[in-house]
C-alpha positions, 0 to 999 in steps of 0.5 A, spaced: 500 500 500 502 506 498 503 512 502 498 516 498 493 510 499 494 510 506 493 518 506 487 518 502 481 523 504 474 522 502 467 525 503 460 525 502 459 532 504 456 530 511 461 524 513 469 525 512 474 519 512 481 521 513 488 519 515 488 517 523 493 522 526 497 522 533 491 527 536 486 521 535 490 516 539 486 518 546 480 518 543 481 511 539 483 509 546 477 511 549 473 508 544 475 501 543 474 501 551 467 502 550 463 496 552 459 495 545 466 496 541 469 491 545 463 486 545 463 486 537 470 488 535 474 485 541 480 487 546 483 494 545 490 495 543 494 498 548 495 506 546 502 506 545 502 500 540 497 504 536 502 508 531 506 502 529 500 497 528 496 502 524 502 503 520 503 496 519 496 494 517 496 499 512 503 497 509 500 490 509 494 492 505 489 494 511 488 501 511 484 504 517 481 511 517 478 516 522 471 517 521 469 525 522 463 529 521 463 537 519 469 538 524 476 534 525 474 530 531 474 523 531 467 519 531 470 512 530 474 508 525 473 504 519 478 500 515 479 495 510 482 488 512 487 485 507 485 482 501 484 474 502 485 473 494 490 477 491 486 484 491 479 481 489 476 481 495 476 485 502 472 486 508 470 492 511 470 493 519 468 499 523 466 502 530 463 508 533 463 512 539 457 512 543 455 519 541 456 518 534 451 512 533 444 512 530 445 518 526 447 514 519 455 516 520 457 509 520 453 507 514 456 513 510 463 511 512 462 504 510 459 507 503 465 511 502 470 506 504 467 501 499 467 506 494 474 507 495 476 500 495 472 498 488 474 505 484 481 506 487 484 499 489 480 495 484 476 491 489 471 486 486 468 484 492 467 486 499 465 483 505 462 485 512 461 480 517 457 481 524 455 477 529 448 474 529 445 478 534 448 484 532 442 487 529 445 494 528 451 492 524 446 487 520 441 493 518 447 498 517 450 493 511 443 493 508 443 500 508 450 501 505 448 496 499 451 490 502 446 483 501 446 477 506 450 471 503 450 464 505 457 462 507 458 455 510 462 454 516 462 460 519 458 463 525 458 470 523 452 473 518 456 475 512 454 481 507 457 482 500 457 488 496 460 486 489 463 492 484 457 492 480 453 493 486 457 498 489 457 503 483 450 503 483 449 504 491 454 510 491 451 516 488 453 523 490 460 521 493 466 525 492 473 522 493 478 527 494 486 526 495 486 520 490 489 520 484 
């Protein structure tokens, strides 16, 4: 992954995705300690490890972006997981601070990163996995244009967005900072 990809900025006019900055680390640390984030995402990373982990993940093809609204303040994170088949398929993950939930912020963030993955990285298929009892994430996946698929041998509920679907699902979205 090039540094240009890791530093891309995207917006739909309401929600902006931007590179994670050092002044975000304290908010990320607090956010990942939220009980709901821990329930769905897992154990938080130690704050002193954030810079190295985020840099390593980006270098391996798994970029993470800060989710913001009108100001620069961080509301959560959205990321692409490393391709599982040479670039054609990636998965999307995200979390939000409690005060940002229920306003469409995560849906917009997933749409933005999905469009970027399809249009700029050439991703043909995106997956969004969630626990069977995570109703909010299941509804978000559907609102973001993903469709539920049957995947054998998994306890997760899996949603899929194929590139052709992705292009139709993303209207009026500007992508900035990408050549």
